[in-house]
C-alpha positions in Angstrom: 17.9 99.8 -68.8 17.9 97.8 -65.6 14.5 97.6 -63.9 14.1 98.2 -60.0 12.9 94.7 -59.5 15.9 93.3 -60.3 18.2 94.8 -57.4 17.3 92.3 -54.5 19.2 94.2 -51.9 18.4 96.2 -48.9 20.0 99.5 -49.7 18.2 102.0 -51.1 21.3 103.8 -52.6 22.6 101.0 -54.3 18.8 100.7 -55.8 19.3 104.4 -57.0 22.7 103.4 -58.5 21.5 100.3 -60.2 19.2 102.5 -62.2 21.9 105.0 -62.9 19.7 107.8 -61.3 22.2 108.3 -58.5 25.0 110.4 -60.1 27.4 112.9 -58.1 26.7 116.6 -59.5 29.1 117.6 -62.0 30.7 121.1 -60.9 30.4 123.9 -63.4 32.9 124.8 -65.9 34.7 128.0 -64.8 36.3 128.8 -68.3 35.4 132.7 -67.4 37.5 132.5 -64.5 40.4 130.6 -65.9 39.8 127.8 -63.1 40.5 124.3 -64.3 37.5 122.3 -65.7 35.3 120.8 -62.9 36.5 123.3 -60.2 33.9 125.3 -58.6 34.1 129.1 -58.5 35.5 130.3 -55.4 33.2 133.6 -55.9 29.9 131.3 -55.5 28.0 131.9 -52.3 27.6 128.4 -50.7 25.9 128.5 -47.2 27.6 126.4 -44.6 26.4 125.5 -41.1 28.7 125.9 -38.3 28.7 124.5 -34.5 27.1 121.4 -33.7 28.0 118.5 -31.0 26.7 115.6 -29.5 27.1 113.7 -26.1 26.4 110.9 -24.0 24.5 111.0 -21.0 23.5 108.5 -18.2 20.1 107.5 -20.3 21.1 108.3 -24.1 22.6 111.0 -26.1 21.8 114.8 -26.6 22.6 116.6 -29.9 22.3 120.3 -30.5 23.1 122.9 -33.2 23.2 126.8 -33.4 21.0 128.1 -36.1 23.1 130.3 -38.0 24.2 129.4 -41.6 26.9 131.9 -43.2 27.9 132.7 -46.8 31.9 133.8 -45.8 31.2 136.7 -43.8 27.6 137.3 -44.4 24.6 135.6 -42.8 22.8 133.1 -45.1 20.4 132.2 -42.8 19.5 132.8 -39.0 17.3 129.8 -38.4 18.5 126.8 -40.2 18.3 123.4 -38.9 21.0 121.3 -38.3 20.1 118.4 -36.4 18.0 116.0 -37.9 16.1 112.5 -37.2 17.5 109.6 -39.1 14.9 107.2 -37.7 13.1 106.7 -34.0 16.7 105.9 -32.2 19.3 107.8 -34.4 20.3 111.5 -35.2 22.5 113.3 -37.3 24.5 116.8 -37.0 25.5 118.4 -40.0 28.3 121.1 -40.6 30.1 122.1 -43.9 28.3 122.6 -47.2 24.4 123.2 -45.9 22.9 122.1 -49.2 24.6 118.6 -49.6 24.7 118.1 -45.9 20.9 118.2 -45.6 20.1 116.3 -48.6 22.7 113.7 -47.1 20.4 113.5 -44.0 17.3 113.2 -45.7 18.7 110.2 -47.9 20.4 108.7 -44.8 16.4 108.4 -43.3 15.3 107.1 -46.6 18.0 104.5 -46.4 17.3 103.4 -43.0 13.6 103.3 -43.7 14.3 101.2 -46.9 16.2 99.0 -45.0 13.6 98.4 -42.3 11.0 97.6 -45.1 13.0 95.2 -46.8 14.3 93.2 -43.9 11.7 93.4 -41.5 13.6 94.9 -38.2 15.8 98.2 -38.0 19.5 98.2 -38.6 21.6 98.3 -35.9 22.8 101.3 -34.6 26.8 100.8 -35.5 25.2 99.8 -39.0 23.5 103.0 -39.3 26.9 104.7 -38.5 28.5 102.8 -41.4 25.6 103.8 -44.0 26.4 107.5 -43.1 30.3 106.7 -43.7 29.5 105.3 -47.1 28.0 108.4 -48.1 30.4 110.6 -46.9 33.0 108.3 -48.7 30.6 109.0 -52.0 30.7 112.6 -51.6 34.6 112.7 -51.8 34.9 113.9 -55.3 32.5 117.1 -54.4 34.5 117.6 -51.2 37.6 118.0 -53.0 35.9 120.7 -55.1 35.0 122.5 -51.5 31.5 121.0 -50.7 32.6 119.4 -47.5 30.3 117.7 -45.4 31.5 116.7 -41.8 28.5 115.5 -39.6 28.4 113.8 -36.1 26.2 110.5 -35.6 24.5 109.8 -32.4 21.9 107.1 -31.4 20.5 104.8 -28.6 21.9 101.4 -29.0 18.6 99.3 -27.7 21.0 95.9 -27.6 23.6 97.4 -25.3 21.0 100.0 -23.6 23.4 103.0 -24.2 23.8 105.9 -25.9 26.5 106.0 -28.8 28.2 109.1 -30.8 30.5 109.1 -34.3 32.4 111.6 -35.7 33.6 111.1 -39.3 36.4 112.5 -41.6 36.0 113.8 -44.9 36.9 110.5 -46.4 34.3 108.7 -44.5 36.3 107.4 -41.7 34.4 106.9 -38.7 35.2 107.0 -34.9 33.3 106.5 -32.0 33.6 108.7 -29.0 33.3 107.7 -25.6 31.8 111.0 -24.3 30.9 113.7 -26.6 32.1 115.2 -29.8 31.9 118.8 -31.7 32.2 120.0 -35.1 32.1 123.4 -37.3 33.7 126.5 -36.8 33.2 126.9 -33.1 33.5 123.1 -32.3 37.0 123.8 -30.3 35.1 126.4 -28.1 32.2 124.1 -27.6 34.5 121.1 -26.8 36.3 123.2 -24.4 33.2 124.0 -22.4 32.0 120.3 -22.3 35.2 119.3 -21.3 34.8 121.4 -18.2 31.0 120.4 -17.6 30.4 116.9 -18.9 30.4 114.0 -16.3 29.2 110.1 -17.3 26.4 110.1 -14.6 24.8 113.3 -16.2 21.3 113.3 -16.1 19.0 114.2 -19.2 18.4 117.7 -17.8 21.9 118.2 -16.9 23.1 117.1 -20.4 20.6 119.7 -22.5 22.2 122.4 -19.9 25.7 121.4 -21.1 24.8 121.3 -24.9 23.2 125.1 -24.4 26.3 126.3 -22.2 28.8 125.0 -24.9 26.9 126.7 -27.6 26.6 129.7 -25.9 30.8 129.6 -25.5 31.3 128.9 -29.0 29.0 132.0 -30.0 31.0 134.1 -27.7 34.2 133.2 -29.5 33.2 132.5 -33.2 31.8 135.0 -35.3 30.3 132.1 -37.6 28.2 130.6 -34.8 24.8 132.1 -33.9 24.0 133.0 -30.1 21.1 133.1 -28.7 18.7 135.5 -30.6 16.0 136.4 -28.0 14.8 139.4 -29.9 13.5 137.1 -33.0 12.9 134.1 -30.2 15.7 131.8 -32.3 17.1 129.4 -29.8 19.1 126.3 -30.8 17.8 123.0 -31.6 18.4 120.6 -28.7 17.5 116.7 -29.4 17.2 114.1 -26.7 17.2 110.2 -28.0 16.9 107.5 -25.3 15.1 104.3 -25.1 11.7 105.8 -25.4 12.9 107.7 -29.0 13.3 111.1 -30.2 12.3 114.4 -28.4 13.2 117.7 -29.8 13.3 120.4 -26.6 10.6 122.9 -27.2 11.9 126.4 -27.9 10.2 127.4 -24.4 12.4 124.9 -22.7 15.6 126.1 -24.2 14.6 129.7 -23.3 14.2 128.7 -19.9 17.4 126.7 -19.9 19.1 130.1 -21.4 17.5 132.6 -18.8 19.2 130.1 -15.9 22.6 129.9 -17.2 22.6 133.5 -17.7 21.3 134.1 -14.3 23.9 131.5 -12.7 26.8 133.9 -14.7 25.8 136.8 -13.3 25.8 135.6 -9.8 29.4 134.5 -10.1 
């Protein structure tokens, strides 16, 4: 067996693989249902995250996600978190199979921390997007069985002093967006909302308002997207990433923005 000390690179996932600790999960045999070996039983209930988005503003990026996870037509969770800080200047928003997606976000954070400890400096934001692309590509066998992970990645580029946003496909292909991106079951409706409201000179507050309005529009049209739950006090997660780092918008502030948007609609 190889020892940890034999690996000299700066990748945490490659370090795990060098000790054979990292292996893709093997799907259960579905002989009882007659499905081919290795296939996932369609009757298994797998929680899925739904709508997330990322958009640029004048000083950085905003990422937001609704709080609902579903199992088919059933509510799996009303307050799941779908936006994760992967280091001090980058964020990942998840959509797809919730379990693998959350695990991928956590592993990416460890990967970036490991790189910084080994190299003595953080990875460039584009390199972080490349790392996530590699992880999505490694998940392809699981994705072919239904455990699809399709995230959005965003961060603040300290060298260029701008916010940047990437989308990905199931094969690990990455594509940088110049304005905004959405994904998940309500992504189409959220994108239509952002098309109407987004502008390149938007302030931080404007961008937060655009993000919340887009999620509200998605919840209006898509049953898989969770709206604002004022009874339970559940509001979308909204994160801001700029030169100063990452800030999660307090629920009280999101509630205030929601009241402002509702009041504006009532005045129309």
